[in-house]
C-alpha positions in Angstrom: 76.2 207.6 27.0 77.3 211.2 26.5 81.1 211.4 26.2 82.9 214.6 27.1 86.5 214.1 28.2 88.9 211.4 27.0 92.4 210.9 28.2 95.0 209.0 26.1 97.8 207.6 28.2 100.9 207.1 26.0 99.7 209.2 23.1 103.1 209.3 21.4 103.3 205.5 21.0 103.3 204.1 17.4 99.8 202.7 17.7 98.3 205.9 19.2 100.0 208.2 16.7 97.4 210.9 15.5 94.6 209.3 17.5 94.4 212.5 19.5 93.7 214.6 16.4 91.2 212.1 15.0 89.1 212.1 18.2 89.2 215.9 18.3 87.7 216.0 14.8 84.9 213.9 16.3 84.3 216.7 18.7 85.6 215.0 21.8 87.5 216.9 24.4 90.9 215.0 24.3 93.8 215.2 26.7 97.1 213.3 26.1 99.5 212.1 28.8 103.2 211.5 28.3 106.0 210.5 30.6 108.4 213.2 31.8 108.8 216.1 34.2 105.3 217.4 35.3 104.1 220.1 33.1 101.3 221.1 30.8 101.3 222.2 27.1 97.6 222.8 26.5 95.8 219.5 26.5 99.1 217.6 26.6 100.1 216.7 30.1 103.5 215.3 31.3 104.2 213.5 34.5 105.1 210.5 36.6 103.3 207.4 35.4 103.3 205.9 38.9 101.6 208.8 40.5 98.8 209.9 38.1 96.5 210.9 40.9 99.0 213.4 42.2 99.5 215.2 38.8 98.4 218.8 39.4 97.4 219.1 35.7 95.1 216.1 35.7 92.3 217.5 37.9 89.5 216.9 35.3 87.0 214.0 35.4 87.3 211.8 32.4 84.6 209.7 30.8 87.2 207.4 29.0 90.8 206.5 29.6 92.7 204.8 26.7 96.0 203.2 27.9 98.8 202.5 25.4 101.7 202.7 27.9 103.9 199.7 28.6 107.0 200.2 30.9 109.4 198.5 28.4 112.4 199.7 30.4 111.1 198.3 33.6 110.2 194.9 34.9 106.9 193.1 35.6 106.5 194.6 39.0 106.9 198.1 37.5 104.2 197.4 34.9 101.9 196.1 37.7 102.6 199.2 39.8 101.8 201.4 36.7 98.5 199.7 36.0 97.6 200.1 39.7 98.2 203.8 39.3 95.9 203.8 36.3 93.1 202.0 38.2 93.4 204.4 41.2 93.2 207.3 38.8 90.1 206.0 37.1 88.4 205.5 40.4 89.2 209.0 41.6 88.2 210.7 38.3 84.9 209.0 37.8 86.0 207.2 34.6 83.2 205.2 32.9 85.5 203.1 30.6 89.1 202.0 30.7 90.3 200.8 27.4 93.6 199.0 27.8 95.8 197.8 25.0 96.9 194.3 25.5 98.3 191.9 22.9 97.6 188.5 21.3 100.9 187.5 22.9 98.9 186.8 26.1 97.7 183.5 24.5 99.5 180.2 24.7 101.2 179.5 21.3 99.9 176.0 21.3 96.1 176.9 21.4 94.2 175.5 18.4 91.4 178.1 18.5 91.8 181.7 19.7 88.7 184.0 20.0 87.6 186.7 22.3 86.6 184.2 25.0 89.9 182.2 25.0 91.8 181.9 28.3 95.1 183.7 28.4 98.4 182.2 29.7 99.2 182.9 33.3 102.5 184.0 34.9 102.7 180.6 36.5 102.7 178.7 33.2 104.3 181.0 30.6 107.9 180.8 29.3 107.7 184.2 27.9 109.9 187.0 29.3 110.0 190.8 28.6 107.1 192.3 26.6 105.0 189.2 26.5 105.4 188.5 30.2 104.4 192.1 31.0 101.3 191.9 28.9 100.3 188.6 30.5 100.9 189.9 34.0 98.9 193.1 33.5 96.0 191.3 31.9 96.0 188.7 34.6 96.0 191.5 37.3 93.2 193.5 35.6 91.0 190.4 35.2 91.5 189.7 39.0 90.3 193.2 39.8 87.4 193.4 37.2 84.7 192.5 39.6 85.7 195.3 42.0 86.0 198.1 39.4 83.3 200.8 39.3 84.0 201.4 35.6 83.9 199.3 32.4 87.1 197.5 31.7 87.8 196.8 28.0 90.9 194.8 26.9 92.0 195.3 23.2 94.2 192.6 21.8 95.5 193.6 18.3 97.7 191.8 15.9 101.0 193.3 14.8 100.3 196.9 13.8 101.5 198.2 10.4 101.5 201.9 9.2 103.9 204.4 7.7 106.0 201.8 5.9 106.7 200.0 9.2 108.3 196.7 8.2 106.5 193.4 8.6 108.2 191.6 11.6 108.3 188.1 10.0 109.4 188.9 6.4 113.1 189.5 5.6 113.8 190.7 2.1 116.9 189.3 0.4 118.5 190.2 -3.0 117.1 189.1 -6.4 113.4 189.2 -5.4 113.8 186.6 -2.7 112.3 186.8 0.8 112.4 184.6 3.8 109.7 184.3 6.4 110.2 183.5 10.2 108.2 180.3 10.1 106.7 177.8 7.7 103.7 177.7 5.4 101.3 177.1 8.3 102.7 179.8 10.6 100.4 182.7 11.5 100.9 186.3 12.8 97.8 188.4 12.5 98.4 191.8 11.0 96.2 195.0 11.5 96.4 198.5 10.1 96.7 201.3 12.5 93.8 203.2 10.8 91.6 200.3 11.4 92.5 200.3 15.0 91.5 203.9 15.4 88.2 203.3 13.7 87.5 200.4 16.0 88.3 202.5 19.0 85.8 205.1 18.0 83.2 202.3 17.8 84.1 201.2 21.4 83.8 204.7 22.6 80.4 205.0 21.2 79.2 201.6 22.3 77.4 200.9 25.5 77.9 197.6 27.3 81.1 196.6 25.5 82.6 193.1 25.6 85.5 192.7 28.0 87.8 191.6 25.1 88.1 192.7 21.6 90.4 191.3 18.9 91.8 193.8 16.3 92.8 191.9 13.2 91.2 190.5 10.1 89.0 187.4 10.5 90.6 185.7 7.5 92.9 183.0 8.8 95.9 184.5 7.0 99.2 182.7 7.2 102.6 184.4 7.0 103.4 182.7 3.8 100.2 183.8 2.1 100.7 187.3 3.4 104.3 187.4 2.0 103.1 186.2 -1.3 100.4 189.0 -1.5 102.6 191.8 -0.3 106.2 191.2 -1.4 105.8 188.5 -4.0 108.7 186.8 -5.7 110.3 183.6 -4.2 109.4 183.0 -0.6 111.6 180.9 1.5 110.6 179.2 4.8 112.4 178.2 8.0 111.7 174.5 8.5 110.0 173.7 11.9 112.2 170.6 12.4 115.3 172.9 12.6 114.1 176.1 14.1 111.6 174.8 16.6 112.4 171.3 17.6 116.2 171.7 17.9 115.8 174.7 20.2 113.2 172.7 22.2 115.8 169.9 22.7 118.5 172.4 23.6 116.2 173.9 26.2 115.3 170.5 27.6 118.9 169.6 28.2 119.7 173.1 29.6 121.9 174.5 26.9 119.6 177.4 26.2 117.0 179.0 28.6 113.4 178.2 28.1 112.6 181.8 27.4 114.9 181.7 24.4 113.1 178.6 23.1 109.8 180.5 23.6 110.9 183.0 20.9 111.6 180.2 18.4 108.2 178.6 19.4 106.5 181.9 18.6 107.6 181.7 15.0 105.4 178.6 14.5 102.0 179.6 15.8 99.3 177.7 14.0 96.3 178.9 16.0 93.0 179.8 14.3 92.7 183.4 15.3 89.2 184.8 15.2 87.9 188.3 15.5 84.3 187.3 14.6 82.7 188.5 17.8 84.5 191.8 17.7 83.4 192.5 14.1 79.8 191.5 14.9 79.7 193.6 18.1 81.2 196.7 16.6 79.7 196.3 13.1 83.1 196.7 11.4 85.4 194.6 9.2 89.2 194.6 9.5 91.0 194.5 6.2 
């Protein structure tokens, strides 16, 4: 499929940083959209995220739309309203592929195996609030619309993204070469490099008949403890599950803390076997 115009929604996000320039170097005609008062600065367009179709500077047809935007300062309904705006825009502008950035947070923490075909949590059964709830709700909505869409829907679910000395979220460095991890020796949190995400996106852009879901993280079963040993070294302390998972669980059961707060403790002790095997085989890449 010949690709001409690509639109990046949320091009200033951490994950999207410098993607615009990399795609331009690949000879694509790239536009970037940012939230703000409606205006244009060359191929950088500003405007209202809820009314993309009405933006006077977004009149081109686009072959591909890549969405990084999450309405973090809104609620679930605002995020659904936004993704509806994206879908309507894609329909009106003859988009061939919508690549939407999701998250591995859409999966239940108790799943034993997680691959590209795994079912996500639903709004009806999740304890998550905020970012996790937004991601689940938007994915759930997109999948409910998939059969009606006149374009290819692609959901990208990355691990935690590192680049530019961004700190690892589950490692806290202490004095004297000591570090503590949020979890125990079996806990997992897939990590992915931003540069690998950009390489994989280029593969998706160039691939016909993509899978609906891609996983962006190494297929190596890495644990938090092993990752900490490899990256920071020294003495690695853990947070015992019996204290930091089961006590909060009991407190939530008797109503002392909300279940959404317990969910945050639960997320520290994910032991799922995360797989990106289908992604690596389909795109002929290997995450490092």
